[in-house]
N, C-alpha and C positions, 0 to 999 in steps of 0.2 A: 022265242023258241022254247020248247019244253025241255026240261032236264032229260026226260026219257028219250027224246029225239036226239039230243046232243051226245049222249053217252056212246052209242055205237059209232057215231061219226068220229068223235075224238079218239076212240080206241083204234079205229082204222087208220086215221091220220097219224097217230103215234107210231104205228107199225110202218106206214109209208115213210115217215120222216126217219125212223131208225135205219131203214134199209139204205138211206142216202149217206149215212155217216161212215167215215173211215173206221176201220177195225179198231184202232186204238181208242176211239171215242165211244164205241159201242159197249165197252166194259162198264162205264158209268154214265149212262145217258142223262142229260140235264133237262129238267122240266122247263127251266127258264129259257134255255136254248130252243126247246120245242115251241114255247109260246112266241118267241121271236120269229121263228119260222112260220107259225100260223099267221102272224101279222103281215109278214112279207108276202105270203102267198094269197092273202085276202080271205083267210079262213077264221079270223078272230071272232067273227060274229057267232060262231058255234059255242063261244064261251058266254054268250048272253042268255042266261037262263036263271030262273029263281032258285035259290038254294039256302037252306037254313045255315049250313056250315060255311057257305061261300063258294062261289064258282071255281076259284083257284084251287081250293081244297079238294072239291069233288073231281075236278079235271086232273089234278095231280094224282089222286088215288087211282083213277082209271088208267092214267099213264103208267104208274108204277105197276099196277096189276097186269096190264097188257104186255109190258116189257120185262116182267119177272123181277121187279125191283122192290117188292113188298118188304124185303128184309131191312130196308132203310127206315121203315116206320117204327 
């Protein structure tokens, strides 16, 4: 999978995952919890792309950006 193909999918899945969280967990969404959800749902293959910085780094940046969590960086 290409990085450019993965980005919009990871962003959409982050939004979908976020919508399933209870209100108290929406305040500080966890990328690790999101990755676990991807594994359980069979979506972890979207993290299989080439990246200079690393797939987890890129995916977490998209996750933070999509969910308004850039302040954590």
